[in-house]
LOFI-248492 format. One line per field, with one value per residue: residue number from 1; residue in one letter; x, y, z of N, C-alpha, C in turn. Coordinates in nm, 4 decimals. Layout:
num = (NUM_...)
residuo = (A_...)
n.x = (X_...)
n.y = (Y_...)
n.z = (Z_...)
ca.x = (X_...)
ca.y = (Y_...)
ca.z = (Z_...)
c.x = (X_...)
c.y = (Y_...)
c.z = (Z_...)
! end
This chain:
num = (1_2_3_4_5_6_7_8_9_10_11_12_13_14_15_16_17_18_19_20_21_22_23_24_25_26_27_28_29_30_31_32_33_34_35_36_37_38_39_40_41_42_43_44_45_46_47_48_49_50_51_52_53_54_55_56_57_58_59_60_61_62_63_64_65_66_67_68_69_70_71_72_73_74_75_76_77_78_79_80_81_82_83_84_85_86_87_88_89_90_91_92_93_94_95_96_97_98_99_100_101_102_103_104_105_106_107_108_109_110_111_112_113_114_115_116_117_118_119_120_121_122_123_124_125_126_127_128_129_130_131_132_133_134_135_136_137_138_139_140_141_142_143_144_145_146_147_148_149_150_151_152_153_154_155_156_157_158_159_160_161_162_163_164_165_166_167_168_169_170)
residuo = (X_X_X_X_X_X_X_X_X_X_X_X_X_X_X_X_X_X_X_X_X_X_X_X_X_X_X_X_X_X_X_X_X_X_X_X_X_X_X_X_X_X_X_X_X_X_X_X_X_X_X_X_X_X_X_X_X_X_X_X_X_X_X_X_X_X_X_X_X_X_X_X_X_X_X_X_X_X_X_X_X_X_X_X_X_X_X_X_X_X_X_X_X_X_X_X_X_X_X_X_X_X_X_X_X_X_X_X_X_X_X_X_X_X_X_X_X_X_X_X_X_X_X_X_X_X_X_X_X_X_X_X_X_X_X_X_X_X_X_X_X_X_X_X_X_X_X_X_X_X_X_X_X_X_X_X_X_X_X_X_X_X_X_X_X_X_X_X_X_X)
n.x = (0.3825_0.5968_0.5913_0.8821_0.9772_1.2215_1.4686_1.6093_1.8222_2.0610_2.0091_2.0903_2.2190_2.5234_2.4482_2.5651_2.8799_2.8500_2.8017_2.9947_3.2417_3.1135_3.0502_3.3482_3.4866_3.3650_3.4002_3.5772_3.5710_3.5733_3.4025_3.3281_3.1973_3.1473_3.0607_2.8599_2.5946_2.2562_2.2060_1.9738_1.9931_1.9865_2.1169_2.3518_2.5104_2.5402_2.5436_2.4491_2.1332_2.2204_2.3792_2.2087_2.0470_2.2413_2.3247_2.3822_2.4537_2.3155_2.3170_2.6037_2.6624_2.8088_2.7795_2.6232_2.8298_2.7447_2.4995_2.4422_2.4898_2.2827_2.0389_2.0440_2.0064_1.7682_1.5393_1.5831_1.4481_1.2137_0.9135_1.0303_1.0119_1.1744_1.1623_1.1426_1.1695_1.1439_1.0222_1.1209_1.3279_1.3956_1.5574_1.6843_1.5335_1.5698_1.8191_1.8407_1.7155_1.8977_2.1212_2.0058_1.9669_2.2836_2.3854_2.2213_2.1205_1.9816_1.7475_1.3491_1.2142_0.9719_0.9596_1.0609_1.0045_0.9304_0.8491_0.6701_0.5113_0.5832_0.3438_0.1539_0.2069_0.2857_0.3075_0.4863_0.7420_0.9367_1.2410_1.4027_1.5763_1.4406_1.2304_0.9744_0.8911_0.8707_0.6771_0.4275_0.3395_0.2471_0.3264_0.6122_0.9023_1.1928_1.4712_1.7154_2.0345_2.1581_2.3080_2.1033_1.9241_1.9891_1.9287_1.6603_1.4229_1.1707_0.9580_0.8485_0.9956_1.2433_1.5447_1.8243_2.1770_2.3309_2.3655_2.4248_2.3264_2.0781_2.0143_2.0154_1.7886_1.6157)
n.y = (-4.2416_-4.0816_-3.7679_-3.5357_-3.2141_-2.9983_-2.7142_-2.4090_-2.2599_-2.2629_-2.5446_-2.6834_-2.4835_-2.3012_-2.0774_-1.9534_-1.9347_-1.7910_-1.5328_-1.5205_-1.4736_-1.2231_-1.0368_-1.0432_-0.9206_-0.7201_-0.5409_-0.6609_-0.7619_-1.0877_-1.3634_-1.5938_-1.8949_-2.1122_-1.9405_-1.8706_-1.9981_-2.0182_-1.7998_-1.5291_-1.4779_-1.2173_-1.1194_-1.2267_-1.1210_-0.8264_-0.6470_-0.8115_-0.7921_-0.5998_-0.7844_-1.0047_-0.8446_-0.7996_-0.7868_-1.0974_-1.2442_-1.5404_-1.6308_-1.7306_-1.8458_-2.1089_-2.5190_-2.6889_-2.9362_-3.2763_-3.1915_-3.2679_-3.5180_-3.6321_-3.5012_-3.5295_-3.8442_-3.8509_-3.7120_-3.9020_-4.1354_-4.0060_-3.8083_-3.5064_-3.1621_-2.8481_-2.6084_-2.2897_-1.9844_-1.6820_-1.4876_-1.1925_-1.1431_-0.9601_-1.0250_-1.2782_-1.4579_-1.4955_-1.5608_-1.7999_-1.9967_-1.9644_-2.1198_-2.3232_-2.4481_-2.4898_-2.6692_-2.8609_-3.0077_-3.1931_-3.1260_-3.0889_-2.7390_-2.7848_-2.8896_-2.7142_-2.4344_-2.1304_-1.9203_-1.7060_-1.7609_-2.0018_-2.1778_-2.2170_-2.5169_-2.8820_-3.1782_-3.4718_-3.5267_-3.2766_-3.0654_-2.8409_-2.5740_-2.3579_-2.3147_-2.2125_-2.2158_-2.5128_-2.5301_-2.5171_-2.7216_-3.0749_-3.3218_-3.5412_-3.3893_-3.2202_-3.0908_-2.8665_-2.8527_-2.5284_-2.3332_-2.0699_-2.2195_-2.3831_-2.4357_-2.4767_-2.6794_-2.9396_-3.1472_-3.2440_-3.2444_-3.3914_-3.3681_-3.3004_-3.3380_-3.3417_-3.4093_-3.6702_-3.8061_-3.7154_-3.9245_-4.1346_-4.2082_-4.1060)
n.z = (0.1542_0.3950_0.4295_0.4250_0.5973_0.6008_0.7184_0.5981_0.6909_0.9293_0.9877_0.7407_0.6118_0.6742_0.9054_1.1728_1.0976_0.9169_1.0082_1.2092_1.0621_0.8850_1.1137_1.2050_0.9774_0.9233_1.1930_1.2857_1.5081_1.6661_1.7030_1.9182_1.8613_2.0548_2.3096_2.2378_2.3772_2.4385_2.3702_2.2210_1.8221_1.7741_1.9889_2.0175_1.7927_1.7303_1.4961_1.2873_1.1813_1.0285_0.8810_0.7284_0.6141_0.3707_0.0556_-0.1059_0.1303_0.2376_0.0125_-0.0216_0.2713_0.3932_0.3963_0.5949_0.8284_0.6418_0.5548_0.2581_0.2231_0.3584_0.3105_-0.0038_0.0227_0.2620_0.1263_-0.1211_-0.0006_0.1641_0.0830_0.0024_0.1776_0.1457_0.3361_0.3910_0.5928_0.4462_0.3949_0.5177_0.4982_0.2142_0.0386_0.0476_-0.1121_-0.3873_-0.3453_-0.1735_-0.3299_-0.5610_-0.3439_-0.3267_-0.5160_-0.6405_-0.4675_-0.3893_-0.6102_-0.6745_-0.5686_-0.6711_-0.8061_-0.7121_-0.4517_-0.3090_-0.0786_-0.0307_0.2194_0.4546_0.7303_0.8949_1.0107_0.8377_0.7848_0.7126_0.7790_0.8075_1.0023_1.0997_1.0445_1.2107_1.3748_1.5282_1.7590_1.7497_1.4801_1.5343_1.7352_1.6406_1.4609_1.3674_1.3573_1.3849_1.5727_1.5245_1.6645_1.5555_1.7124_1.7784_1.9223_1.9826_2.0704_2.2907_2.5676_2.5476_2.6813_2.5932_2.5824_2.3251_2.1180_1.9674_2.0489_1.8040_1.7159_1.4942_1.1393_1.1035_1.2761_1.2466_1.0091_1.1027_1.2711_1.0724)
ca.x = (0.4945_0.6320_0.6253_0.9758_0.9878_1.3524_1.4743_1.8170_1.9187_2.0380_2.0164_2.1966_2.3275_2.5714_2.4415_2.6006_2.9746_2.8874_2.7734_3.0963_3.3398_3.1009_3.1118_3.5097_3.5482_3.2908_3.4291_3.7229_3.5182_3.6120_3.2675_3.3506_3.0383_3.0845_3.0340_2.6252_2.5210_2.1350_2.1969_1.9455_2.1153_1.9959_2.2035_2.4663_2.5847_2.5386_2.5309_2.3419_2.0807_2.2439_2.4583_2.1569_1.9785_2.3285_2.3248_2.5425_2.4606_2.1731_2.4435_2.7164_2.6841_2.8366_2.6906_2.5954_2.8846_2.6614_2.3861_2.4860_2.4353_2.1999_1.9533_2.0380_1.9114_1.6312_1.5236_1.5153_1.3613_1.0999_0.8965_1.0683_1.0128_1.2542_1.0990_1.2230_1.1400_1.2316_0.9827_1.1630_1.4865_1.3352_1.6787_1.6742_1.4136_1.6500_1.9224_1.7919_1.7011_2.0328_2.2085_2.0090_2.0363_2.3834_2.4401_2.1322_2.1039_1.8722_1.5646_1.3206_1.1322_0.8543_1.0239_1.1899_0.8568_1.0336_0.7402_0.6380_0.5007_0.5835_0.2482_0.0553_0.2923_0.2205_0.3560_0.4787_0.8453_0.9560_1.3556_1.4310_1.6156_1.3446_1.0843_0.8313_0.8671_0.7778_0.5804_0.2332_0.3423_0.1970_0.4488_0.7505_0.9474_1.3189_1.5005_1.8227_2.0911_2.2454_2.3350_1.9624_1.7748_2.0649_1.8986_1.5264_1.3425_1.0675_0.9593_0.7514_1.0972_1.4033_1.7081_1.9440_2.3214_2.3975_2.3024_2.4504_2.2167_1.9033_2.0023_2.0369_1.7069_1.5233)
ca.y = (-4.2141_-3.9787_-3.5893_-3.4574_-3.1256_-2.9323_-2.6010_-2.4115_-2.1661_-2.2937_-2.6495_-2.7109_-2.3876_-2.2838_-1.9124_-1.8574_-1.9693_-1.6912_-1.4647_-1.4772_-1.4203_-1.0987_-0.9488_-1.0299_-0.8451_-0.5365_-0.4889_-0.7525_-0.8776_-1.2164_-1.4172_-1.7692_-1.9546_-2.1980_-1.8501_-1.7989_-2.0731_-1.9408_-1.6100_-1.4971_-1.4597_-1.0671_-1.0391_-1.2703_-1.0586_-0.6851_-0.6190_-0.9603_-0.7800_-0.5628_-0.9044_-1.0842_-0.7874_-0.7914_-0.8824_-1.2195_-1.3296_-1.6125_-1.7118_-1.7688_-1.9371_-2.2453_-2.5977_-2.7474_-3.0165_-3.3758_-3.1969_-3.2677_-3.6598_-3.6550_-3.4345_-3.7289_-3.9802_-3.8015_-3.7051_-4.0419_-4.2273_-3.9301_-3.6986_-3.4117_-3.0467_-2.7438_-2.5252_-2.1928_-1.8650_-1.5505_-1.2832_-1.1204_-1.0554_-1.0341_-1.0837_-1.3760_-1.5384_-1.5467_-1.6323_-1.8724_-2.0763_-2.0205_-2.1565_-2.4775_-2.5083_-2.4743_-2.7264_-2.9331_-3.0011_-3.2764_-3.0859_-3.0274_-2.6456_-2.7773_-2.8796_-2.5448_-2.3765_-2.0152_-1.8707_-1.6216_-1.8376_-2.1375_-2.2699_-2.3530_-2.6102_-2.9720_-3.2662_-3.6202_-3.4577_-3.1647_-3.0661_-2.6946_-2.5250_-2.2556_-2.3589_-2.0992_-2.3592_-2.6287_-2.5448_-2.5421_-2.8672_-3.1418_-3.4689_-3.5769_-3.3069_-3.2835_-2.9655_-2.8950_-2.8155_-2.4486_-2.2047_-2.0116_-2.3551_-2.5322_-2.4714_-2.5068_-2.7900_-2.9563_-3.2899_-3.2749_-3.2056_-3.4516_-3.2816_-3.3832_-3.2261_-3.3563_-3.5070_-3.8278_-3.8849_-3.7496_-4.0536_-4.2868_-4.1835_-4.1623)
ca.z = (0.1562_0.4426_0.4395_0.5573_0.6047_0.6347_0.7261_0.5505_0.7750_1.0768_0.9840_0.5953_0.6110_0.8576_0.9606_1.2798_1.0268_0.8323_1.0981_1.3045_0.8932_0.8699_1.2124_1.2202_0.8684_0.9785_1.3166_1.3900_1.6798_1.6523_1.8072_1.9690_1.8662_2.1809_2.4055_2.2511_2.3981_2.4943_2.3462_2.0559_1.7406_1.7678_2.0959_1.9664_1.6569_1.7208_1.3439_1.2553_1.1134_0.9202_0.7900_0.6994_0.4945_0.2971_-0.0873_-0.0709_0.2577_0.2208_-0.1214_-0.0221_0.3624_0.3856_0.4113_0.7449_0.7696_0.6602_0.5264_0.1516_0.1967_0.4386_0.2711_-0.1203_0.1024_0.3040_-0.0195_-0.2053_0.1366_0.1558_0.0431_0.1229_0.0921_0.2152_0.4168_0.4575_0.6125_0.3423_0.3463_0.7053_0.4732_0.0886_-0.0951_0.0820_-0.1665_-0.4819_-0.2911_-0.1254_-0.4780_-0.6445_-0.2785_-0.3218_-0.6673_-0.6323_-0.3087_-0.4009_-0.7729_-0.7208_-0.5212_-0.7735_-0.7864_-0.6243_-0.3650_-0.2437_0.0100_0.0763_0.2930_0.5447_0.8462_0.8691_1.0788_0.7357_0.6870_0.7613_0.7322_0.9148_1.0194_0.9947_1.1273_1.2346_1.4914_1.6119_1.8545_1.7153_1.4131_1.5095_1.7621_1.5572_1.3996_1.4720_1.3526_1.4648_1.5795_1.5313_1.6894_1.5201_1.7911_1.7138_2.0392_2.0334_2.1194_2.3515_2.6303_2.5439_2.6966_2.5522_2.5427_2.2291_2.0385_2.0078_1.9609_1.7124_1.7112_1.3845_1.0200_1.1339_1.4331_1.1619_0.9223_1.1805_1.3410_0.9722)
c.x = (0.5103_0.6522_0.7275_1.0173_1.0877_1.4204_1.5660_1.8403_1.9493_2.0926_2.1033_2.2760_2.3554_2.5481_2.5547_2.7982_2.9768_2.8513_2.9120_3.2129_3.2136_3.1348_3.2844_3.5498_3.4771_3.3362_3.5473_3.6523_3.4949_3.4685_3.3090_3.1960_3.0019_3.0642_2.9090_2.5826_2.3926_2.0570_2.0556_2.0329_2.0695_2.1357_2.3546_2.5775_2.5515_2.5550_2.4735_2.2039_2.1415_2.2798_2.3470_2.0716_2.0445_2.3236_2.4498_2.5379_2.4285_2.2882_2.5131_2.7366_2.7158_2.8015_2.7293_2.6952_2.8062_2.5224_2.3769_2.4324_2.3299_2.0811_1.8707_1.9201_1.7540_1.5204_1.4608_1.4677_1.2025_1.0442_0.8969_1.0543_1.1342_1.1760_1.1546_1.2037_1.1806_1.1790_1.0136_1.2939_1.4633_1.4737_1.6769_1.6431_1.5130_1.8190_1.9668_1.7523_1.8049_2.0986_2.1560_2.0108_2.1809_2.4207_2.3209_2.0562_1.9602_1.6521_1.5359_1.2591_1.0384_0.8769_1.1076_0.9821_0.9534_0.8979_0.7564_0.6780_0.4710_0.4472_0.1456_0.1281_0.2668_0.2703_0.4335_0.6445_0.8860_1.1065_1.4121_1.4985_1.5523_1.2515_0.9954_0.8362_0.7796_0.6792_0.4031_0.2701_0.3293_0.2262_0.5384_0.8180_1.1420_1.3896_1.7059_1.9156_2.1802_2.2593_2.2568_1.9233_1.8609_2.0481_1.7973_1.4988_1.2417_1.0918_0.8913_0.8869_1.1983_1.4791_1.8481_2.0586_2.3836_2.3232_2.2704_2.3561_2.0755_1.9147_2.0147_1.8886_1.5987_1.5819)
c.y = (-4.1083_-3.8521_-3.5517_-3.3299_-3.0360_-2.7765_-2.5404_-2.3653_-2.2024_-2.5029_-2.7377_-2.5843_-2.3673_-2.1196_-1.8816_-1.9382_-1.7807_-1.5194_-1.3987_-1.4537_-1.2917_-1.0157_-0.9165_-0.9040_-0.7179_-0.4794_-0.5297_-0.7115_-1.0189_-1.2925_-1.5127_-1.8129_-2.0432_-2.0823_-1.7784_-1.8486_-2.0018_-1.8210_-1.6223_-1.4730_-1.3012_-1.0472_-1.1407_-1.1956_-0.9357_-0.6473_-0.7552_-0.8818_-0.6984_-0.6933_-0.9787_-0.9982_-0.7465_-0.8521_-1.0006_-1.3103_-1.4533_-1.7228_-1.7775_-1.8042_-2.0616_-2.3135_-2.6678_-2.9195_-3.1850_-3.3355_-3.2363_-3.4135_-3.6887_-3.6395_-3.5601_-3.7993_-3.9504_-3.7752_-3.8713_-4.1448_-4.1621_-3.9394_-3.5728_-3.3261_-2.9470_-2.6278_-2.4229_-2.0453_-1.7297_-1.4521_-1.2035_-1.0711_-1.0821_-1.0652_-1.2318_-1.4836_-1.6077_-1.5885_-1.7806_-2.0389_-2.1147_-2.1152_-2.3107_-2.5135_-2.5381_-2.6292_-2.8796_-2.9418_-3.0645_-3.2830_-3.0130_-2.8391_-2.6587_-2.8181_-2.7950_-2.4786_-2.2258_-1.9005_-1.7846_-1.6815_-1.9612_-2.2245_-2.3128_-2.4779_-2.7463_-3.0740_-3.4043_-3.6075_-3.3611_-3.1611_-2.9232_-2.7030_-2.3489_-2.2921_-2.3150_-2.1679_-2.4361_-2.6550_-2.5402_-2.6703_-2.9595_-3.2593_-3.4307_-3.4206_-3.2852_-3.0972_-3.0258_-2.8516_-2.6989_-2.3633_-2.1628_-2.0588_-2.4310_-2.5590_-2.5069_-2.6922_-2.8689_-3.0794_-3.3866_-3.2683_-3.3477_-3.3980_-3.3891_-3.2536_-3.2384_-3.4231_-3.6407_-3.9010_-3.8666_-3.8044_-4.1663_-4.3233_-4.1857_-4.2586)
c.z = (0.2465_0.4095_0.5084_0.5448_0.6961_0.6383_0.6875_0.6414_0.9251_1.0669_0.8557_0.5585_0.6648_0.8703_1.0662_1.2243_0.9785_0.8733_1.1827_1.1774_0.8649_0.9754_1.2116_1.1052_0.8723_1.1016_1.3407_1.5296_1.6413_1.7702_1.8333_1.9700_1.9723_2.3289_2.3506_2.3038_2.5040_2.4679_2.1739_1.9481_1.7661_1.8700_2.0399_1.8601_1.6420_1.5842_1.2223_1.1556_0.9499_0.8155_0.7032_0.6112_0.3876_0.1652_-0.0342_0.0657_0.2901_0.1146_-0.0675_0.1901_0.3233_0.4246_0.5453_0.7046_0.7677_0.5941_0.3406_0.0960_0.2321_0.3612_0.1337_-0.0578_0.1594_0.1375_-0.1319_-0.0946_0.1489_0.1023_0.1192_0.0529_0.1954_0.2046_0.4514_0.4435_0.5758_0.3309_0.4695_0.6051_0.2650_-0.0010_-0.0771_-0.0258_-0.3071_-0.4464_-0.2587_-0.2432_-0.5183_-0.5219_-0.3121_-0.4331_-0.7004_-0.5726_-0.3510_-0.5388_-0.8281_-0.6269_-0.5888_-0.7275_-0.6565_-0.5479_-0.3062_-0.1703_0.0462_0.1121_0.4187_0.6781_0.7879_0.9089_0.9983_0.6804_0.7733_0.6747_0.8780_1.0149_1.0065_1.1374_1.1126_1.3665_1.5589_1.6245_1.7201_1.6014_1.4204_1.6022_1.7519_1.4862_1.4297_1.4209_1.4267_1.4122_1.6586_1.5607_1.6900_1.6255_1.7055_1.9031_2.0790_2.0966_2.2242_2.4915_2.6644_2.5782_2.6884_2.5668_2.4093_2.1566_2.0665_1.9436_1.9015_1.6690_1.5787_1.2410_0.9899_1.1879_1.3136_1.0960_1.0000_1.2620_1.1946_0.8864)
! end
């Protein structure tokens, strides 16, 4: 059975929507996601570093459209692991686990890997929004489109724009 590795933030969880909401709440700035193409998140969201370190940020992330159904589909078809780099933001570790438990109750604790670097991860297919996580992966690489990666062109990645596309591929 093929092993599928799925990232959380920016793939299952809508980090951009959350950052837009927090930015508006704290500064009054209404950032349009459509204006962020090609910008790193740190540049796109002036208070982003503060927000991702705020208690509750990761726990209250909205779901990416179609992710619940797609993850359940993948879980029934493949050996599925949710792999998220959480060590940079220590508050996120418990929050990510609780978020998964709420939105994806069919994912067991054994399928959750909260780590630092994803370089140690291996499998057959990886779905992630960051090239730095895909670069070291030796299997099939699906890059989930987010504003920060819109202009990344790499023939070793297969670009996906939605969970519907992923289900059609896998």
